[in-house]
N, CA, C and O atoms as a Maestro MAE file, in Angstrom:
{
 s_m_m2io_version
 :::
 2.0.0
}

f_m_ct {
 s_m_title
 :::
 protein
 m_atom[320] {
  # First column is atom index #
  i_m_mmod_type
  r_m_x_coord
  r_m_y_coord
  r_m_z_coord
  i_m_residue_number
  s_m_chain_name
  s_m_pdb_residue_name
  s_m_pdb_atom_name
  i_m_atomic_number
  :::
  1 25 80.752 -155.787 -166.459 1 A "MET " " N  " 7
  2 3 79.703 -154.916 -165.980 1 A "MET " " CA " 6
  3 2 78.330 -155.544 -166.231 1 A "MET " " C  " 6
  4 15 77.468 -155.543 -165.353 1 A "MET " " O  " 8
  5 25 78.145 -156.062 -167.405 2 A "LEU " " N  " 7
  6 3 76.858 -156.681 -167.729 2 A "LEU " " CA " 6
  7 2 76.605 -157.892 -166.832 2 A "LEU " " C  " 6
  8 15 75.469 -158.149 -166.435 2 A "LEU " " O  " 8
  9 25 77.660 -158.628 -166.517 3 A "ALA " " N  " 7
  10 3 77.509 -159.795 -165.642 3 A "ALA " " CA " 6
  11 2 77.073 -159.390 -164.234 3 A "ALA " " C  " 6
  12 15 76.440 -160.176 -163.528 3 A "ALA " " O  " 8
  13 25 77.411 -158.169 -163.826 4 A "ARG " " N  " 7
  14 3 77.039 -157.695 -162.485 4 A "ARG " " CA " 6
  15 2 75.689 -156.977 -162.469 4 A "ARG " " C  " 6
  16 15 75.183 -156.629 -161.402 4 A "ARG " " O  " 8
  17 25 75.113 -156.757 -163.639 5 A "ALA " " N  " 7
  18 3 73.838 -156.031 -163.715 5 A "ALA " " CA " 6
  19 2 72.737 -156.807 -162.997 5 A "ALA " " C  " 6
  20 15 72.755 -158.036 -162.924 5 A "ALA " " O  " 8
  21 25 71.795 -156.058 -162.478 6 A "VAL " " N  " 7
  22 3 70.640 -156.642 -161.791 6 A "VAL " " CA " 6
  23 2 69.499 -156.721 -162.796 6 A "VAL " " C  " 6
  24 15 69.126 -155.716 -163.401 6 A "VAL " " O  " 8
  25 25 68.952 -157.910 -162.969 7 A "GLU " " N  " 7
  26 3 67.842 -158.063 -163.903 7 A "GLU " " CA " 6
  27 2 66.579 -157.486 -163.272 7 A "GLU " " C  " 6
  28 15 66.198 -157.849 -162.159 7 A "GLU " " O  " 8
  29 25 65.943 -156.584 -164.003 8 A "THR " " N  " 7
  30 3 64.767 -155.881 -163.503 8 A "THR " " CA " 6
  31 2 63.653 -155.990 -164.525 8 A "THR " " C  " 6
  32 15 63.897 -155.943 -165.730 8 A "THR " " O  " 8
  33 25 62.434 -156.134 -164.042 9 A "GLU " " N  " 7
  34 3 61.293 -156.223 -164.945 9 A "GLU " " CA " 6
  35 2 60.713 -154.835 -165.175 9 A "GLU " " C  " 6
  36 15 60.365 -154.124 -164.232 9 A "GLU " " O  " 8
  37 25 60.619 -154.469 -166.435 10 A "ILE " " N  " 7
  38 3 60.000 -153.206 -166.841 10 A "ILE " " CA " 6
  39 2 58.845 -153.578 -167.754 10 A "ILE " " C  " 6
  40 15 59.041 -154.032 -168.881 10 A "ILE " " O  " 8
  41 25 57.640 -153.376 -167.247 11 A "GLY " " N  " 7
  42 3 56.479 -153.868 -167.981 11 A "GLY " " CA " 6
  43 2 56.532 -155.382 -167.982 11 A "GLY " " C  " 6
  44 15 56.547 -156.007 -166.922 11 A "GLY " " O  " 8
  45 25 56.560 -155.970 -169.156 12 A "SER " " N  " 7
  46 3 56.643 -157.427 -169.252 12 A "SER " " CA " 6
  47 2 58.014 -157.880 -169.744 12 A "SER " " C  " 6
  48 15 58.197 -159.041 -170.110 12 A "SER " " O  " 8
  49 25 58.968 -156.965 -169.749 13 A "VAL " " N  " 7
  50 3 60.303 -157.273 -170.264 13 A "VAL " " CA " 6
  51 2 61.320 -157.225 -169.122 13 A "VAL " " C  " 6
  52 15 61.301 -156.310 -168.298 13 A "VAL " " O  " 8
  53 25 62.196 -158.212 -169.085 14 A "ARG " " N  " 7
  54 3 63.280 -158.211 -168.099 14 A "ARG " " CA " 6
  55 2 64.522 -157.638 -168.771 14 A "ARG " " C  " 6
  56 15 64.929 -158.087 -169.843 14 A "ARG " " O  " 8
  57 25 65.117 -156.641 -168.124 15 A "VAL " " N  " 7
  58 3 66.293 -155.975 -168.689 15 A "VAL " " CA " 6
  59 2 67.393 -155.889 -167.634 15 A "VAL " " C  " 6
  60 15 67.106 -155.788 -166.441 15 A "VAL " " O  " 8
  61 25 68.661 -155.929 -168.075 16 A "PRO " " N  " 7
  62 3 69.759 -155.755 -167.124 16 A "PRO " " CA " 6
  63 2 69.911 -154.269 -166.780 16 A "PRO " " C  " 6
  64 15 69.890 -153.411 -167.662 16 A "PRO " " O  " 8
  65 25 70.062 -153.984 -165.495 17 A "VAL " " N  " 7
  66 3 70.239 -152.603 -165.030 17 A "VAL " " CA " 6
  67 2 71.571 -152.531 -164.292 17 A "VAL " " C  " 6
  68 15 71.833 -153.322 -163.386 17 A "VAL " " O  " 8
  69 25 72.405 -151.580 -164.686 18 A "ALA " " N  " 7
  70 3 73.726 -151.431 -164.073 18 A "ALA " " CA " 6
  71 2 73.608 -151.083 -162.595 18 A "ALA " " C  " 6
  72 15 72.729 -150.320 -162.195 18 A "ALA " " O  " 8
  73 25 74.498 -151.648 -161.794 19 A "ARG " " N  " 7
  74 3 74.585 -151.278 -160.382 19 A "ARG " " CA " 6
  75 2 75.096 -149.841 -160.299 19 A "ARG " " C  " 6
  76 15 75.687 -149.333 -161.252 19 A "ARG " " O  " 8
  77 25 74.871 -149.197 -159.174 20 A "ALA " " N  " 7
  78 3 75.289 -147.803 -159.004 20 A "ALA " " CA " 6
  79 2 76.796 -147.644 -159.204 20 A "ALA " " C  " 6
  80 15 77.229 -146.681 -159.837 20 A "ALA " " O  " 8
  81 25 77.594 -148.559 -158.682 21 A "ALA " " N  " 7
  82 3 79.049 -148.457 -158.843 21 A "ALA " " CA " 6
  83 2 79.441 -148.557 -160.314 21 A "ALA " " C  " 6
  84 15 80.340 -147.849 -160.767 21 A "ALA " " O  " 8
  85 25 78.775 -149.426 -161.054 22 A "ASP " " N  " 7
  86 3 79.069 -149.552 -162.479 22 A "ASP " " CA " 6
  87 2 78.611 -148.318 -163.247 22 A "ASP " " C  " 6
  88 15 79.263 -147.910 -164.208 22 A "ASP " " O  " 8
  89 25 77.511 -147.729 -162.837 23 A "LEU " " N  " 7
  90 3 77.064 -146.481 -163.451 23 A "LEU " " CA " 6
  91 2 78.115 -145.393 -163.229 23 A "LEU " " C  " 6
  92 15 78.402 -144.611 -164.136 23 A "LEU " " O  " 8
  93 25 78.681 -145.343 -162.039 24 A "ILE " " N  " 7
  94 3 79.746 -144.374 -161.762 24 A "ILE " " CA " 6
  95 2 80.936 -144.630 -162.677 24 A "ILE " " C  " 6
  96 15 81.501 -143.686 -163.228 24 A "ILE " " O  " 8
  97 25 81.324 -145.882 -162.846 25 A "LEU " " N  " 7
  98 3 82.442 -146.208 -163.737 25 A "LEU " " CA " 6
  99 2 82.156 -145.769 -165.172 25 A "LEU " " C  " 6
  100 15 83.035 -145.229 -165.843 25 A "LEU " " O  " 8
  101 25 80.941 -145.997 -165.638 26 A "LEU " " N  " 7
  102 3 80.572 -145.562 -166.988 26 A "LEU " " CA " 6
  103 2 80.647 -144.044 -167.111 26 A "LEU " " C  " 6
  104 15 81.113 -143.523 -168.124 26 A "LEU " " O  " 8
  105 25 80.193 -143.342 -166.090 27 A "LYS " " N  " 7
  106 3 80.203 -141.885 -166.111 27 A "LYS " " CA " 6
  107 2 81.631 -141.349 -166.002 27 A "LYS " " C  " 6
  108 15 81.948 -140.321 -166.601 27 A "LYS " " O  " 8
  109 25 82.489 -142.024 -165.251 28 A "LEU " " N  " 7
  110 3 83.896 -141.631 -165.211 28 A "LEU " " CA " 6
  111 2 84.520 -141.772 -166.593 28 A "LEU " " C  " 6
  112 15 85.301 -140.920 -167.016 28 A "LEU " " O  " 8
  113 25 84.178 -142.837 -167.288 29 A "TYR " " N  " 7
  114 3 84.707 -143.063 -168.635 29 A "TYR " " CA " 6
  115 2 84.225 -141.972 -169.589 29 A "TYR " " C  " 6
  116 15 84.992 -141.490 -170.422 29 A "TYR " " O  " 8
  117 25 82.960 -141.585 -169.469 30 A "ALA " " N  " 7
  118 3 82.420 -140.525 -170.328 30 A "ALA " " CA " 6
  119 2 83.075 -139.187 -169.983 30 A "ALA " " C  " 6
  120 15 83.477 -138.441 -170.876 30 A "ALA " " O  " 8
  121 25 83.181 -138.888 -168.695 31 A "GLY " " N  " 7
  122 3 83.978 -137.761 -168.234 31 A "GLY " " CA " 6
  123 2 83.447 -136.360 -168.438 31 A "GLY " " C  " 6
  124 15 84.208 -135.403 -168.299 31 A "GLY " " O  " 8
  125 25 82.178 -136.194 -168.760 32 A "GLY " " N  " 7
  126 3 81.634 -134.851 -168.976 32 A "GLY " " CA " 6
  127 2 81.253 -134.162 -167.678 32 A "GLY " " C  " 6
  128 15 81.265 -134.768 -166.607 32 A "GLY " " O  " 8
  129 25 80.911 -132.872 -167.794 33 A "HIS " " N  " 7
  130 3 80.508 -132.095 -166.617 33 A "HIS " " CA " 6
  131 2 79.251 -132.680 -165.976 33 A "HIS " " C  " 6
  132 15 79.170 -132.789 -164.752 33 A "HIS " " O  " 8
  133 25 78.279 -133.052 -166.793 34 A "GLN " " N  " 7
  134 3 77.054 -133.651 -166.255 34 A "GLN " " CA " 6
  135 2 77.360 -134.987 -165.589 34 A "GLN " " C  " 6
  136 15 76.783 -135.316 -164.553 34 A "GLN " " O  " 8
  137 25 78.270 -135.754 -166.185 35 A "ASP " " N  " 7
  138 3 78.659 -137.040 -165.597 35 A "ASP " " CA " 6
  139 2 79.272 -136.830 -164.217 35 A "ASP " " C  " 6
  140 15 78.956 -137.563 -163.280 35 A "ASP " " O  " 8
  141 25 80.147 -135.834 -164.085 36 A "LYS " " N  " 7
  142 3 80.765 -135.514 -162.794 36 A "LYS " " CA " 6
  143 2 79.689 -135.161 -161.770 36 A "LYS " " C  " 6
  144 15 79.719 -135.650 -160.640 36 A "LYS " " O  " 8
  145 25 78.751 -134.323 -162.161 37 A "TRP " " N  " 7
  146 3 77.673 -133.925 -161.256 37 A "TRP " " CA " 6
  147 2 76.847 -135.147 -160.850 37 A "TRP " " C  " 6
  148 15 76.500 -135.311 -159.681 37 A "TRP " " O  " 8
  149 25 76.537 -136.003 -161.832 38 A "ASP " " N  " 7
  150 3 75.753 -137.212 -161.546 38 A "ASP " " CA " 6
  151 2 76.472 -138.095 -160.524 38 A "ASP " " C  " 6
  152 15 75.849 -138.608 -159.594 38 A "ASP " " O  " 8
  153 25 77.770 -138.266 -160.697 39 A "ILE " " N  " 7
  154 3 78.554 -139.083 -159.766 39 A "ILE " " CA " 6
  155 2 78.499 -138.481 -158.367 39 A "ILE " " C  " 6
  156 15 78.292 -139.190 -157.382 39 A "ILE " " O  " 8
  157 25 78.685 -137.181 -158.291 40 A "GLU " " N  " 7
  158 3 78.637 -136.509 -156.987 40 A "GLU " " CA " 6
  159 2 77.288 -136.725 -156.312 40 A "GLU " " C  " 6
  160 15 77.222 -136.905 -155.096 40 A "GLU " " O  " 8
  161 25 76.222 -136.706 -157.091 41 A "GLN " " N  " 7
  162 3 74.887 -136.928 -156.525 41 A "GLN " " CA " 6
  163 2 74.732 -138.363 -156.038 41 A "GLN " " C  " 6
  164 15 74.164 -138.599 -154.971 41 A "GLN " " O  " 8
  165 25 75.232 -139.320 -156.810 42 A "LEU " " N  " 7
  166 3 75.162 -140.721 -156.388 42 A "LEU " " CA " 6
  167 2 75.919 -140.947 -155.079 42 A "LEU " " C  " 6
  168 15 75.547 -141.808 -154.281 42 A "LEU " " O  " 8
  169 25 76.974 -140.176 -154.865 43 A "LEU " " N  " 7
  170 3 77.797 -140.344 -153.668 43 A "LEU " " CA " 6
  171 2 77.242 -139.635 -152.439 43 A "LEU " " C  " 6
  172 15 77.821 -139.742 -151.358 43 A "LEU " " O  " 8
  173 25 76.139 -138.916 -152.579 44 A "THR " " N  " 7
  174 3 75.560 -138.243 -151.414 44 A "THR " " CA " 6
  175 2 74.641 -139.160 -150.614 44 A "THR " " C  " 6
  176 15 74.205 -138.802 -149.520 44 A "THR " " O  " 8
  177 25 74.349 -140.325 -151.148 45 A "GLY " " N  " 7
  178 3 73.431 -141.243 -150.476 45 A "GLY " " CA " 6
  179 2 74.087 -142.026 -149.351 45 A "GLY " " C  " 6
  180 15 75.285 -141.891 -149.101 45 A "GLY " " O  " 8
  181 25 73.296 -142.840 -148.680 46 A "PRO " " N  " 7
  182 3 73.796 -143.603 -147.535 46 A "PRO " " CA " 6
  183 2 74.793 -144.701 -147.907 46 A "PRO " " C  " 6
  184 15 75.481 -145.226 -147.031 46 A "PRO " " O  " 8
  185 25 74.883 -145.057 -149.193 47 A "ASP " " N  " 7
  186 3 75.796 -146.116 -149.642 47 A "ASP " " CA " 6
  187 2 77.146 -145.578 -150.103 47 A "ASP " " C  " 6
  188 15 77.902 -146.301 -150.751 47 A "ASP " " O  " 8
  189 25 77.463 -144.329 -149.784 48 A "ARG " " N  " 7
  190 3 78.678 -143.694 -150.297 48 A "ARG " " CA " 6
  191 2 79.930 -144.537 -150.050 48 A "ARG " " C  " 6
  192 15 80.700 -144.776 -150.979 48 A "ARG " " O  " 8
  193 25 80.141 -144.985 -148.829 49 A "GLU " " N  " 7
  194 3 81.361 -145.741 -148.520 49 A "GLU " " CA " 6
  195 2 81.447 -147.022 -149.342 49 A "GLU " " C  " 6
  196 15 82.517 -147.371 -149.840 49 A "GLU " " O  " 8
  197 25 80.336 -147.715 -149.483 50 A "ARG " " N  " 7
  198 3 80.315 -148.950 -150.275 50 A "ARG " " CA " 6
  199 2 80.582 -148.658 -151.743 50 A "ARG " " C  " 6
  200 15 81.319 -149.393 -152.402 50 A "ARG " " O  " 8
  201 25 79.984 -147.583 -152.260 51 A "LEU " " N  " 7
  202 3 80.192 -147.206 -153.662 51 A "LEU " " CA " 6
  203 2 81.641 -146.817 -153.917 51 A "LEU " " C  " 6
  204 15 82.234 -147.237 -154.910 51 A "LEU " " O  " 8
  205 25 82.211 -146.015 -153.024 52 A "VAL " " N  " 7
  206 3 83.609 -145.601 -153.179 52 A "VAL " " CA " 6
  207 2 84.510 -146.832 -153.203 52 A "VAL " " C  " 6
  208 15 85.401 -146.927 -154.047 52 A "VAL " " O  " 8
  209 25 84.290 -147.766 -152.298 53 A "ALA " " N  " 7
  210 3 85.107 -148.982 -152.259 53 A "ALA " " CA " 6
  211 2 84.953 -149.796 -153.540 53 A "ALA " " C  " 6
  212 15 85.939 -150.309 -154.070 53 A "ALA " " O  " 8
  213 25 83.734 -149.919 -154.039 54 A "ALA " " N  " 7
  214 3 83.492 -150.688 -155.266 54 A "ALA " " CA " 6
  215 2 84.150 -150.030 -156.472 54 A "ALA " " C  " 6
  216 15 84.735 -150.716 -157.311 54 A "ALA " " O  " 8
  217 25 84.059 -148.704 -156.564 55 A "VAL " " N  " 7
  218 3 84.688 -147.994 -157.684 55 A "VAL " " CA " 6
  219 2 86.206 -148.072 -157.555 55 A "VAL " " C  " 6
  220 15 86.897 -148.305 -158.547 55 A "VAL " " O  " 8
  221 25 86.735 -147.881 -156.347 56 A "ASP " " N  " 7
  222 3 88.183 -147.999 -156.126 56 A "ASP " " CA " 6
  223 2 88.702 -149.347 -156.616 56 A "ASP " " C  " 6
  224 15 89.807 -149.435 -157.151 56 A "ASP " " O  " 8
  225 25 87.908 -150.384 -156.434 57 A "HIS " " N  " 7
  226 3 88.307 -151.741 -156.816 57 A "HIS " " CA " 6
  227 2 88.424 -151.896 -158.330 57 A "HIS " " C  " 6
  228 15 89.204 -152.725 -158.799 57 A "HIS " " O  " 8
  229 25 87.669 -151.120 -159.102 58 A "GLU " " N  " 7
  230 3 87.608 -151.283 -160.563 58 A "GLU " " CA " 6
  231 2 88.249 -150.146 -161.355 58 A "GLU " " C  " 6
  232 15 88.508 -150.309 -162.547 58 A "GLU " " O  " 8
  233 25 88.510 -149.013 -160.733 59 A "VAL " " N  " 7
  234 3 88.870 -147.798 -161.466 59 A "VAL " " CA " 6
  235 2 90.195 -147.911 -162.224 59 A "VAL " " C  " 6
  236 15 90.390 -147.200 -163.210 59 A "VAL " " O  " 8
  237 25 91.103 -148.777 -161.794 60 A "ASP " " N  " 7
  238 3 92.388 -148.893 -162.485 60 A "ASP " " CA " 6
  239 2 92.245 -149.388 -163.918 60 A "ASP " " C  " 6
  240 15 93.163 -149.219 -164.721 60 A "ASP " " O  " 8
  241 25 91.115 -149.994 -164.252 61 A "ALA " " N  " 7
  242 3 90.879 -150.464 -165.623 61 A "ALA " " CA " 6
  243 2 90.495 -149.320 -166.563 61 A "ALA " " C  " 6
  244 15 90.455 -149.508 -167.779 61 A "ALA " " O  " 8
  245 25 90.214 -148.144 -166.012 62 A "LEU " " N  " 7
  246 3 89.789 -146.996 -166.822 62 A "LEU " " CA " 6
  247 2 90.993 -146.193 -167.308 62 A "LEU " " C  " 6
  248 15 92.085 -146.311 -166.751 62 A "LEU " " O  " 8
  249 25 90.796 -145.373 -168.350 63 A "PRO " " N  " 7
  250 3 91.870 -144.507 -168.839 63 A "PRO " " CA " 6
  251 2 92.322 -143.507 -167.767 63 A "PRO " " C  " 6
  252 15 91.608 -143.249 -166.798 63 A "PRO " " O  " 8
  253 25 93.512 -142.957 -167.962 64 A "ALA " " N  " 7
  254 3 94.110 -142.033 -166.992 64 A "ALA " " CA " 6
  255 2 93.208 -140.840 -166.693 64 A "ALA " " C  " 6
  256 15 93.094 -140.438 -165.535 64 A "ALA " " O  " 8
  257 25 92.566 -140.264 -167.708 65 A "ASP " " N  " 7
  258 3 91.678 -139.115 -167.475 65 A "ASP " " CA " 6
  259 2 90.539 -139.492 -166.534 65 A "ASP " " C  " 6
  260 15 90.154 -138.703 -165.671 65 A "ASP " " O  " 8
  261 25 90.009 -140.681 -166.699 66 A "SER " " N  " 7
  262 3 88.920 -141.155 -165.842 66 A "SER " " CA " 6
  263 2 89.404 -141.346 -164.414 66 A "SER " " C  " 6
  264 15 88.699 -141.007 -163.463 66 A "SER " " O  " 8
  265 25 90.604 -141.887 -164.264 67 A "ARG " " N  " 7
  266 3 91.166 -142.088 -162.921 67 A "ARG " " CA " 6
  267 2 91.436 -140.757 -162.232 67 A "ARG " " C  " 6
  268 15 91.219 -140.626 -161.027 67 A "ARG " " O  " 8
  269 25 91.905 -139.775 -162.982 68 A "ARG " " N  " 7
  270 3 92.136 -138.439 -162.403 68 A "ARG " " CA " 6
  271 2 90.822 -137.807 -161.967 68 A "ARG " " C  " 6
  272 15 90.751 -137.196 -160.900 68 A "ARG " " O  " 8
  273 25 89.784 -137.947 -162.781 69 A "LEU " " N  " 7
  274 3 88.473 -137.418 -162.411 69 A "LEU " " CA " 6
  275 2 87.989 -138.088 -161.127 69 A "LEU " " C  " 6
  276 15 87.470 -137.415 -160.237 69 A "LEU " " O  " 8
  277 25 88.154 -139.389 -161.027 70 A "TRP " " N  " 7
  278 3 87.741 -140.099 -159.815 70 A "TRP " " CA " 6
  279 2 88.511 -139.582 -158.595 70 A "TRP " " C  " 6
  280 15 87.934 -139.388 -157.525 70 A "TRP " " O  " 8
  281 25 89.803 -139.363 -158.764 71 A "ALA " " N  " 7
  282 3 90.606 -138.857 -157.643 71 A "ALA " " CA " 6
  283 2 90.089 -137.498 -157.180 71 A "ALA " " C  " 6
  284 15 90.030 -137.235 -155.979 71 A "ALA " " O  " 8
  285 25 89.714 -136.639 -158.118 72 A "ARG " " N  " 7
  286 3 89.176 -135.318 -157.746 72 A "ARG " " CA " 6
  287 2 87.822 -135.460 -157.053 72 A "ARG " " C  " 6
  288 15 87.576 -134.822 -156.029 72 A "ARG " " O  " 8
  289 25 86.954 -136.287 -157.602 73 A "ILE " " N  " 7
  290 3 85.621 -136.467 -157.011 73 A "ILE " " CA " 6
  291 2 85.748 -137.138 -155.646 73 A "ILE " " C  " 6
  292 15 85.129 -136.702 -154.675 73 A "ILE " " O  " 8
  293 25 86.533 -138.177 -155.578 74 A "ARG " " N  " 7
  294 3 86.686 -138.942 -154.343 74 A "ARG " " CA " 6
  295 2 87.264 -138.070 -153.237 74 A "ARG " " C  " 6
  296 15 86.887 -138.204 -152.073 74 A "ARG " " O  " 8
  297 25 88.165 -137.192 -153.595 75 A "GLY " " N  " 7
  298 3 88.759 -136.295 -152.616 75 A "GLY " " CA " 6
  299 2 87.740 -135.363 -151.995 75 A "GLY " " C  " 6
  300 15 87.907 -134.925 -150.856 75 A "GLY " " O  " 8
  301 25 86.675 -135.053 -152.744 76 A "GLY " " N  " 7
  302 3 85.651 -134.151 -152.231 76 A "GLY " " CA " 6
  303 2 84.395 -134.859 -151.774 76 A "GLY " " C  " 6
  304 15 83.488 -134.223 -151.238 76 A "GLY " " O  " 8
  305 25 84.324 -136.177 -151.978 77 A "ALA " " N  " 7
  306 3 83.100 -136.921 -151.651 77 A "ALA " " CA " 6
  307 2 82.816 -136.879 -150.164 77 A "ALA " " C  " 6
  308 15 83.656 -137.238 -149.339 77 A "ALA " " O  " 8
  309 25 81.628 -136.437 -149.844 78 A "GLY " " N  " 7
  310 3 81.181 -136.452 -148.469 78 A "GLY " " CA " 6
  311 2 81.663 -135.291 -147.628 78 A "GLY " " C  " 6
  312 15 81.363 -135.234 -146.435 78 A "GLY " " O  " 8
  313 25 82.398 -134.371 -148.210 79 A "ARG " " N  " 7
  314 3 82.877 -133.221 -147.445 79 A "ARG " " CA " 6
  315 2 81.817 -132.147 -147.382 79 A "ARG " " C  " 6
  316 15 81.020 -131.978 -148.305 79 A "ARG " " O  " 8
  317 25 81.822 -131.434 -146.294 80 A "ALA " " N  " 7
  318 3 80.832 -130.360 -146.119 80 A "ALA " " CA " 6
  319 2 81.258 -129.118 -146.847 80 A "ALA " " C  " 6
  320 15 80.551 -128.111 -146.814 80 A "ALA " " O  " 8
  :::
 }
 m_bond[319] {
  # First column is bond index #
  i_m_from
  i_m_to
  i_m_order
  :::
  1 1 2 1
  2 2 3 1
  3 3 4 2
  4 3 5 1
  5 5 6 1
  6 6 7 1
  7 7 8 2
  8 7 9 1
  9 9 10 1
  10 10 11 1
  11 11 12 2
  12 11 13 1
  13 13 14 1
  14 14 15 1
  15 15 16 2
  16 15 17 1
  17 17 18 1
  18 18 19 1
  19 19 20 2
  20 19 21 1
  21 21 22 1
  22 22 23 1
  23 23 24 2
  24 23 25 1
  25 25 26 1
  26 26 27 1
  27 27 28 2
  28 27 29 1
  29 29 30 1
  30 30 31 1
  31 31 32 2
  32 31 33 1
  33 33 34 1
  34 34 35 1
  35 35 36 2
  36 35 37 1
  37 37 38 1
  38 38 39 1
  39 39 40 2
  40 39 41 1
  41 41 42 1
  42 42 43 1
  43 43 44 2
  44 43 45 1
  45 45 46 1
  46 46 47 1
  47 47 48 2
  48 47 49 1
  49 49 50 1
  50 50 51 1
  51 51 52 2
  52 51 53 1
  53 53 54 1
  54 54 55 1
  55 55 56 2
  56 55 57 1
  57 57 58 1
  58 58 59 1
  59 59 60 2
  60 59 61 1
  61 61 62 1
  62 62 63 1
  63 63 64 2
  64 63 65 1
  65 65 66 1
  66 66 67 1
  67 67 68 2
  68 67 69 1
  69 69 70 1
  70 70 71 1
  71 71 72 2
  72 71 73 1
  73 73 74 1
  74 74 75 1
  75 75 76 2
  76 75 77 1
  77 77 78 1
  78 78 79 1
  79 79 80 2
  80 79 81 1
  81 81 82 1
  82 82 83 1
  83 83 84 2
  84 83 85 1
  85 85 86 1
  86 86 87 1
  87 87 88 2
  88 87 89 1
  89 89 90 1
  90 90 91 1
  91 91 92 2
  92 91 93 1
  93 93 94 1
  94 94 95 1
  95 95 96 2
  96 95 97 1
  97 97 98 1
  98 98 99 1
  99 99 100 2
  100 99 101 1
  101 101 102 1
  102 102 103 1
  103 103 104 2
  104 103 105 1
  105 105 106 1
  106 106 107 1
  107 107 108 2
  108 107 109 1
  109 109 110 1
  110 110 111 1
  111 111 112 2
  112 111 113 1
  113 113 114 1
  114 114 115 1
  115 115 116 2
  116 115 117 1
  117 117 118 1
  118 118 119 1
  119 119 120 2
  120 119 121 1
  121 121 122 1
  122 122 123 1
  123 123 124 2
  124 123 125 1
  125 125 126 1
  126 126 127 1
  127 127 128 2
  128 127 129 1
  129 129 130 1
  130 130 131 1
  131 131 132 2
  132 131 133 1
  133 133 134 1
  134 134 135 1
  135 135 136 2
  136 135 137 1
  137 137 138 1
  138 138 139 1
  139 139 140 2
  140 139 141 1
  141 141 142 1
  142 142 143 1
  143 143 144 2
  144 143 145 1
  145 145 146 1
  146 146 147 1
  147 147 148 2
  148 147 149 1
  149 149 150 1
  150 150 151 1
  151 151 152 2
  152 151 153 1
  153 153 154 1
  154 154 155 1
  155 155 156 2
  156 155 157 1
  157 157 158 1
  158 158 159 1
  159 159 160 2
  160 159 161 1
  161 161 162 1
  162 162 163 1
  163 163 164 2
  164 163 165 1
  165 165 166 1
  166 166 167 1
  167 167 168 2
  168 167 169 1
  169 169 170 1
  170 170 171 1
  171 171 172 2
  172 171 173 1
  173 173 174 1
  174 174 175 1
  175 175 176 2
  176 175 177 1
  177 177 178 1
  178 178 179 1
  179 179 180 2
  180 179 181 1
  181 181 182 1
  182 182 183 1
  183 183 184 2
  184 183 185 1
  185 185 186 1
  186 186 187 1
  187 187 188 2
  188 187 189 1
  189 189 190 1
  190 190 191 1
  191 191 192 2
  192 191 193 1
  193 193 194 1
  194 194 195 1
  195 195 196 2
  196 195 197 1
  197 197 198 1
  198 198 199 1
  199 199 200 2
  200 199 201 1
  201 201 202 1
  202 202 203 1
  203 203 204 2
  204 203 205 1
  205 205 206 1
  206 206 207 1
  207 207 208 2
  208 207 209 1
  209 209 210 1
  210 210 211 1
  211 211 212 2
  212 211 213 1
  213 213 214 1
  214 214 215 1
  215 215 216 2
  216 215 217 1
  217 217 218 1
  218 218 219 1
  219 219 220 2
  220 219 221 1
  221 221 222 1
  222 222 223 1
  223 223 224 2
  224 223 225 1
  225 225 226 1
  226 226 227 1
  227 227 228 2
  228 227 229 1
  229 229 230 1
  230 230 231 1
  231 231 232 2
  232 231 233 1
  233 233 234 1
  234 234 235 1
  235 235 236 2
  236 235 237 1
  237 237 238 1
  238 238 239 1
  239 239 240 2
  240 239 241 1
  241 241 242 1
  242 242 243 1
  243 243 244 2
  244 243 245 1
  245 245 246 1
  246 246 247 1
  247 247 248 2
  248 247 249 1
  249 249 250 1
  250 250 251 1
  251 251 252 2
  252 251 253 1
  253 253 254 1
  254 254 255 1
  255 255 256 2
  256 255 257 1
  257 257 258 1
  258 258 259 1
  259 259 260 2
  260 259 261 1
  261 261 262 1
  262 262 263 1
  263 263 264 2
  264 263 265 1
  265 265 266 1
  266 266 267 1
  267 267 268 2
  268 267 269 1
  269 269 270 1
  270 270 271 1
  271 271 272 2
  272 271 273 1
  273 273 274 1
  274 274 275 1
  275 275 276 2
  276 275 277 1
  277 277 278 1
  278 278 279 1
  279 279 280 2
  280 279 281 1
  281 281 282 1
  282 282 283 1
  283 283 284 2
  284 283 285 1
  285 285 286 1
  286 286 287 1
  287 287 288 2
  288 287 289 1
  289 289 290 1
  290 290 291 1
  291 291 292 2
  292 291 293 1
  293 293 294 1
  294 294 295 1
  295 295 296 2
  296 295 297 1
  297 297 298 1
  298 298 299 1
  299 299 300 2
  300 299 301 1
  301 301 302 1
  302 302 303 1
  303 303 304 2
  304 303 305 1
  305 305 306 1
  306 306 307 1
  307 307 308 2
  308 307 309 1
  309 309 310 1
  310 310 311 1
  311 311 312 2
  312 311 313 1
  313 313 314 1
  314 314 315 1
  315 315 316 2
  316 315 317 1
  317 317 318 1
  318 318 319 1
  319 319 320 2
  :::
 }
}
């Protein structure tokens, strides 16, 4: 995840910033109600399909609870 981070300058300091897909993976691992809501919000943007594909590619490395949460969120992602 750190290797995929985008280096961003904040003030005079350069810091690694997680990509949106990696942020989703971190939030799936945490698994709280706020994390679920945050993921749903990230998936409402124009990059939803790309994010879903990126998370699908990495999600098997997460614990079973995280994978189940992703399945529930993914099943509802983008639905009216």
